[in-house]
C-alpha positions as a Markdown table, in Angstrom:
| # | Residue | x | y | z |
|---|---|---|---|---|
| 1 | Met | 69.5 | -49.7 | -46.4 |
| 2 | His | 67.4 | -50.6 | -49.5 |
| 3 | Arg | 67.7 | -47.9 | -52.2 |
| 4 | Tyr | 63.9 | -47.4 | -52.1 |
| 5 | Ala | 63.4 | -47.5 | -48.3 |
| 6 | Lys | 62.5 | -44.3 | -46.6 |
| 7 | Ser | 64.3 | -43.2 | -43.5 |
| 8 | Lys | 62.4 | -42.1 | -40.4 |
| 9 | Asp | 63.4 | -38.5 | -41.1 |
| 10 | Thr | 62.0 | -38.7 | -44.6 |
| 11 | Lys | 58.7 | -40.3 | -43.4 |
| 12 | Ala | 58.4 | -37.5 | -40.9 |
| 13 | Lys | 58.8 | -34.9 | -43.5 |
| 14 | Leu | 56.2 | -36.5 | -45.8 |
| 15 | Ala | 53.7 | -37.0 | -43.0 |
| 16 | Pro | 50.7 | -34.6 | -43.2 |
| 17 | Lys | 51.3 | -31.7 | -40.9 |
| 18 | Gln | 48.9 | -31.0 | -38.1 |
| 19 | Lys | 47.2 | -27.6 | -38.2 |
| 20 | Ile | 48.2 | -25.5 | -35.3 |
| 21 | Ser | 45.6 | -23.2 | -33.8 |
| 22 | Tyr | 46.7 | -19.8 | -32.6 |
| 23 | Glu | 43.3 | -18.7 | -31.5 |
| 24 | Lys | 43.2 | -17.5 | -27.9 |
| 25 | Glu | 41.1 | -19.7 | -25.7 |
| 26 | Val | 38.0 | -18.0 | -24.4 |
| 27 | Asp | 37.3 | -18.3 | -20.7 |
| 28 | Pro | 33.8 | -19.9 | -20.4 |
| 29 | Ala | 33.0 | -17.8 | -17.4 |
| 30 | Leu | 33.6 | -14.6 | -19.5 |
| 31 | Thr | 31.4 | -16.0 | -22.2 |
| 32 | Val | 28.5 | -16.6 | -19.8 |
| 33 | Tyr | 29.0 | -13.1 | -18.3 |
| 34 | Ala | 29.0 | -11.5 | -21.8 |
| 35 | Thr | 25.8 | -13.4 | -22.8 |
| 36 | Gln | 24.0 | -12.5 | -19.5 |
| 37 | Ser | 25.2 | -8.9 | -19.9 |
| 38 | Leu | 23.5 | -8.7 | -23.3 |
| 39 | Asn | 20.4 | -10.2 | -21.8 |
| 40 | Trp | 20.4 | -7.5 | -19.1 |
| 41 | Leu | 21.0 | -4.6 | -21.5 |
| 42 | Arg | 17.9 | -5.6 | -23.4 |
| 43 | Lys | 15.9 | -4.3 | -20.5 |
| 44 | Ala | 16.8 | -0.8 | -21.3 |
| 45 | Thr | 13.9 | 1.6 | -21.3 |
| 46 | Phe | 13.7 | 5.4 | -21.8 |
| 47 | Leu | 13.7 | 7.4 | -18.6 |
| 48 | Met | 13.9 | 11.0 | -19.6 |
| 49 | Ser | 15.6 | 13.8 | -21.6 |
| 50 | Ala | 17.1 | 16.8 | -20.1 |
| 51 | Pro | 18.4 | 20.0 | -21.8 |
| 52 | Lys | 20.8 | 20.8 | -18.9 |
| 53 | Leu | 22.4 | 19.2 | -15.9 |
| 54 | Ser | 20.1 | 20.7 | -13.3 |
| 55 | Leu | 17.1 | 18.9 | -14.9 |
| 56 | Cys | 18.8 | 15.4 | -15.1 |
| 57 | Val | 17.8 | 12.2 | -13.3 |
| 58 | Glu | 18.8 | 12.3 | -9.6 |
| 59 | Asp | 22.6 | 11.9 | -9.3 |
| 60 | Thr | 22.6 | 8.5 | -7.6 |
| 61 | Gly | 23.6 | 5.0 | -8.6 |
| 62 | Tyr | 25.7 | 4.3 | -11.7 |
| 63 | Glu | 25.6 | 5.4 | -15.3 |
| 64 | Ile | 27.8 | 5.1 | -18.4 |
| 65 | Ala | 27.5 | 7.8 | -21.1 |
| 66 | Phe | 27.9 | 7.4 | -24.8 |
| 67 | Ala | 29.8 | 10.2 | -26.3 |
| 68 | Gly | 31.2 | 11.0 | -29.8 |
| 69 | Arg | 31.0 | 13.2 | -32.9 |
| 70 | Ser | 27.4 | 13.5 | -34.2 |
| 71 | Asn | 28.1 | 11.1 | -37.1 |
| 72 | Ala | 30.0 | 8.5 | -35.1 |
| 73 | Gly | 27.1 | 6.1 | -34.8 |
| 74 | Lys | 26.1 | 6.7 | -31.2 |
| 75 | Ser | 22.4 | 6.0 | -31.4 |
| 76 | Ser | 22.9 | 3.0 | -33.7 |
| 77 | Ala | 25.4 | 1.5 | -31.2 |
| 78 | Ile | 22.9 | 1.9 | -28.3 |
| 79 | Asn | 20.1 | 0.4 | -30.4 |
| 80 | Ala | 22.3 | -2.6 | -31.4 |
| 81 | Leu | 23.5 | -3.1 | -27.8 |
| 82 | Thr | 19.9 | -3.1 | -26.4 |
| 83 | Asn | 18.4 | -4.9 | -29.4 |
| 84 | Gln | 15.9 | -2.1 | -29.8 |
| 85 | Arg | 15.8 | -0.3 | -33.2 |
| 86 | Gln | 14.3 | 3.0 | -31.9 |
| 87 | Leu | 15.4 | 3.2 | -28.3 |
| 88 | Ala | 17.9 | 5.9 | -29.2 |
| 89 | Arg | 16.5 | 7.9 | -32.1 |
| 90 | Ala | 18.9 | 7.7 | -35.0 |
| 91 | Ser | 18.8 | 10.3 | -37.8 |
| 92 | Lys | 20.5 | 10.8 | -41.1 |
| 93 | Arg | 21.0 | 14.4 | -40.1 |
| 94 | Pro | 24.0 | 14.6 | -37.6 |
| 95 | Gly | 23.3 | 16.5 | -34.4 |
| 96 | Arg | 19.7 | 15.5 | -33.8 |
| 97 | Thr | 20.6 | 14.3 | -30.2 |
| 98 | Gln | 20.4 | 17.7 | -28.6 |
| 99 | Met | 19.7 | 16.7 | -25.0 |
| 100 | Leu | 21.0 | 14.3 | -22.3 |
| 101 | Asn | 18.9 | 11.2 | -22.8 |
| 102 | Phe | 18.7 | 8.7 | -19.9 |
| 103 | Phe | 17.8 | 5.0 | -20.1 |
| 104 | Ser | 17.1 | 2.6 | -17.2 |
| 105 | Leu | 18.3 | -1.0 | -17.2 |
| 106 | Gly | 15.6 | -2.5 | -15.2 |
| 107 | Asn | 16.8 | -0.5 | -12.2 |
| 108 | Pro | 16.8 | 3.3 | -12.2 |
| 109 | Asp | 20.1 | 3.2 | -10.4 |
| 110 | Gln | 21.8 | 1.5 | -13.4 |
| 111 | Arg | 21.6 | 3.7 | -16.5 |
| 112 | Leu | 22.8 | 4.4 | -20.0 |
| 113 | Val | 23.1 | 8.0 | -21.1 |
| 114 | Asp | 23.1 | 9.3 | -24.7 |
| 115 | Leu | 25.0 | 12.6 | -24.8 |
| 116 | Pro | 24.6 | 15.3 | -27.4 |
| 117 | Gly | 26.9 | 14.6 | -30.3 |
| 118 | Tyr | 29.8 | 17.1 | -30.6 |
| 119 | Gly | 31.0 | 18.7 | -33.8 |
| 120 | Tyr | 27.3 | 19.5 | -34.6 |
| 121 | Ala | 26.3 | 20.2 | -38.1 |
| 122 | Ala | 23.8 | 22.9 | -39.4 |
| 123 | Val | 23.1 | 24.5 | -36.0 |
| 124 | Pro | 23.8 | 28.1 | -34.9 |
| 125 | Glu | 27.1 | 28.8 | -33.2 |
| 126 | Glu | 25.3 | 30.1 | -30.1 |
| 127 | Met | 23.5 | 26.7 | -29.8 |
| 128 | Lys | 26.8 | 24.9 | -30.2 |
| 129 | Arg | 28.3 | 26.8 | -27.3 |
| 130 | Val | 25.2 | 26.1 | -25.1 |
| 131 | Trp | 25.4 | 22.3 | -25.8 |
| 132 | Gln | 29.2 | 22.4 | -25.2 |
| 133 | Lys | 28.8 | 24.1 | -21.9 |
| 134 | Glu | 26.2 | 21.6 | -20.6 |
| 135 | Leu | 28.2 | 18.7 | -21.8 |
| 136 | Glu | 31.2 | 20.0 | -19.9 |
| 137 | His | 29.1 | 20.5 | -16.7 |
| 138 | Tyr | 27.8 | 16.9 | -17.0 |
| 139 | Leu | 31.3 | 15.4 | -17.4 |
| 140 | Ile | 32.8 | 17.4 | -14.6 |
| 141 | Glu | 30.0 | 17.4 | -12.0 |
| 142 | Arg | 28.1 | 14.2 | -12.4 |
| 143 | Gln | 29.0 | 11.9 | -9.5 |
| 144 | Ser | 27.1 | 8.8 | -10.7 |
| 145 | Leu | 29.1 | 8.8 | -14.0 |
| 146 | Gln | 31.2 | 5.7 | -14.0 |
| 147 | Gly | 32.8 | 6.3 | -17.4 |
| 148 | Leu | 32.4 | 6.9 | -21.1 |
| 149 | Val | 32.0 | 4.8 | -24.2 |
| 150 | Leu | 33.7 | 7.1 | -26.7 |
| 151 | Leu | 32.7 | 6.4 | -30.3 |
| 152 | Met | 35.0 | 7.3 | -33.2 |
| 153 | Asp | 34.4 | 6.5 | -36.9 |
| 154 | Ile | 37.2 | 4.1 | -37.7 |
| 155 | Arg | 37.9 | 6.1 | -40.9 |
| 156 | His | 38.4 | 9.3 | -38.9 |
| 157 | Pro | 39.6 | 8.5 | -35.4 |
| 158 | Leu | 41.2 | 10.9 | -32.8 |
| 159 | Gln | 39.7 | 14.2 | -34.1 |
| 160 | His | 40.0 | 17.4 | -32.1 |
| 161 | Phe | 36.9 | 16.8 | -30.0 |
| 162 | Asp | 37.8 | 13.2 | -29.4 |
| 163 | Leu | 41.1 | 14.2 | -27.9 |
| 164 | Met | 39.3 | 16.8 | -25.8 |
| 165 | Met | 37.0 | 14.2 | -24.4 |
| 166 | Leu | 39.9 | 11.9 | -23.6 |
| 167 | Glu | 41.7 | 14.7 | -21.7 |
| 168 | Trp | 38.5 | 15.6 | -19.8 |
| 169 | Ala | 38.1 | 12.0 | -18.8 |
| 170 | Tyr | 41.7 | 11.7 | -17.7 |
| 171 | Ser | 41.5 | 14.8 | -15.6 |
| 172 | Arg | 38.4 | 13.4 | -13.8 |
| 173 | His | 39.9 | 9.9 | -13.5 |
| 174 | Leu | 37.1 | 8.5 | -15.5 |
| 175 | Phe | 37.2 | 5.1 | -17.2 |
| 176 | Val | 36.9 | 5.3 | -21.0 |
| 177 | His | 36.1 | 2.5 | -23.5 |
| 178 | Ile | 36.7 | 3.5 | -27.1 |
| 179 | Leu | 34.7 | 2.1 | -29.9 |
| 180 | Leu | 36.1 | 2.3 | -33.4 |
| 181 | Thr | 32.7 | 2.2 | -35.1 |
| 182 | Lys | 31.7 | 1.3 | -38.7 |
| 183 | Ala | 34.4 | -1.3 | -38.7 |
| 184 | Asp | 32.5 | -3.0 | -41.5 |
| 185 | Lys | 33.5 | -0.2 | -43.8 |
| 186 | Leu | 37.1 | -1.5 | -43.8 |
| 187 | Asn | 38.6 | -4.9 | -44.5 |
| 188 | Arg | 40.0 | -6.9 | -41.6 |
| 189 | Gly | 43.6 | -5.9 | -42.2 |
| 190 | Pro | 43.1 | -2.2 | -42.5 |
| 191 | Ala | 40.7 | -2.2 | -39.6 |
| 192 | Asn | 43.2 | -3.9 | -37.3 |
| 193 | Lys | 45.9 | -1.5 | -38.5 |
| 194 | Val | 43.8 | 1.5 | -37.4 |
| 195 | Leu | 43.2 | -0.2 | -34.1 |
| 196 | Ile | 46.9 | -0.6 | -33.5 |
| 197 | Glu | 47.6 | 3.0 | -34.6 |
| 198 | Val | 45.1 | 4.4 | -32.1 |
| 199 | Lys | 46.4 | 2.1 | -29.3 |
| 200 | Asn | 49.9 | 3.5 | -30.0 |
| 201 | His | 48.6 | 7.0 | -29.9 |
| 202 | Leu | 46.9 | 6.5 | -26.6 |
| 203 | Lys | 50.1 | 5.0 | -25.3 |
| 204 | Lys | 52.1 | 8.1 | -26.3 |
| 205 | Met | 49.5 | 10.2 | -24.5 |
| 206 | Lys | 49.9 | 7.9 | -21.4 |
| 207 | Leu | 46.2 | 7.0 | -21.5 |
| 208 | Asp | 45.4 | 3.6 | -20.3 |
| 209 | Phe | 42.0 | 3.3 | -21.9 |
| 210 | Ser | 40.4 | 0.2 | -23.4 |
| 211 | Ile | 39.5 | 0.1 | -27.1 |
| 212 | Gln | 37.8 | -2.3 | -29.6 |
| 213 | Leu | 36.5 | -2.6 | -33.1 |
| 214 | Phe | 32.7 | -2.3 | -33.4 |
| 215 | Ser | 30.0 | -2.4 | -36.1 |
| 216 | Ser | 26.3 | -1.9 | -35.5 |
| 217 | Leu | 25.6 | -3.3 | -39.0 |
| 218 | Asn | 27.1 | -6.8 | -38.5 |
| 219 | Lys | 27.0 | -6.9 | -34.7 |
| 220 | Gln | 30.8 | -7.0 | -34.4 |
| 221 | Gly | 32.0 | -6.4 | -30.8 |
| 222 | Leu | 28.6 | -6.6 | -29.1 |
| 223 | Glu | 29.6 | -9.1 | -26.5 |
| 224 | Glu | 32.9 | -7.3 | -25.6 |
| 225 | Leu | 31.1 | -4.0 | -25.2 |
| 226 | Ala | 28.3 | -5.6 | -23.1 |
| 227 | Ser | 30.8 | -7.2 | -20.8 |
| 228 | Val | 32.7 | -3.9 | -20.3 |
| 229 | Met | 29.6 | -1.9 | -19.6 |
| 230 | Ala | 28.0 | -4.5 | -17.3 |
| 231 | Gly | 31.2 | -4.6 | -15.2 |
| 232 | Arg | 31.3 | -0.8 | -14.8 |
| 233 | Leu | 27.6 | -0.7 | -13.9 |
| 234 | His | 28.0 | -3.3 | -11.2 |
| 235 | Phe | 25.9 | -6.0 | -13.0 |
| 236 | Thr | 26.1 | -9.4 | -11.4 |
| 237 | Leu | 25.0 | -12.8 | -12.7 |
| 238 | Glu | 22.6 | -13.0 | -9.8 |
| 239 | Gln | 20.4 | -10.3 | -11.5 |
| 240 | Lys | 17.6 | -12.0 | -13.3 |
| 241 | Thr | 17.8 | -12.0 | -17.1 |
| 242 | Glu | 16.0 | -13.6 | -20.0 |
| 243 | Asp | 18.1 | -15.9 | -22.2 |
| 244 | Ile | 19.0 | -14.5 | -25.6 |
| 245 | Asp | 21.1 | -16.0 | -28.4 |
| 246 | Val | 23.2 | -13.3 | -30.0 |
| 247 | Ser | 22.5 | -14.8 | -33.4 |
| 248 | Glu | 18.8 | -14.0 | -32.9 |
| 249 | Ile | 19.4 | -10.3 | -32.7 |
| 250 | Pro | 17.8 | -8.8 | -35.8 |
| 251 | Glu | 20.1 | -7.8 | -38.6 |
| 252 | Val | 20.6 | -4.0 | -39.0 |
| 253 | Ser | 20.3 | -2.5 | -42.5 |
| 254 | Glu | 22.4 | 0.4 | -43.8 |
| 255 | Lys | 19.4 | 2.8 | -43.4 |
| 256 | Asp | 19.5 | 2.0 | -39.6 |
| 257 | Ile | 23.1 | 3.1 | -39.3 |
| 258 | Glu | 22.7 | 6.8 | -39.0 |
| 259 | Asp | 23.5 | 9.1 | -36.0 |
């Protein structure tokens, strides 16, 4: 062989390497369902507020309730999901949601429910006990309740009341989808680390609940959340929706991320 000739092995080593993609392929059918689910959730309208279970909407159909500490971002998540800034009233003062708030999704038998935040701030102890009692009644007795979206601030997950809610849901055989909210407050690496830690904790508790990262500020996780909720609320692609591009959802400012 000529002293300057390159062997086949050498040429192979010098050849530009092809970039290998490790991204998981997305099922087109799931993408369509996620988009249509978001379209459908835009139909949300306020139904009523009730201070106690006996005054709630008739216990028929299907509903999913949003639960979490009063500063976990419940109202902001509902507003982002439905693309309505003031559907669920957000407040800089935690604990403003003091009643069970019901929202219809174009059909009164398919509903979202905004539960009073727990771990209330700046309210009398007696009022805390009343809210706690009504929340417990709702979780135990409500037959139309299909499951919970449990919100936890990603910087402070699995607090005492969070664990209590998980235990209640497990005892009632309720589905739970956990949102680690305000994910934009952490970089990607630390956020994923918290996600893995919470998943491991749930595994130790033998709780087979789903979980995801979420941010109302930058719309992270909207499609995943919409798909999960639509499935539990028996939404089908046959239900009419108006097309929406997720990129067209208005940006949320820091001042909108409150309760």
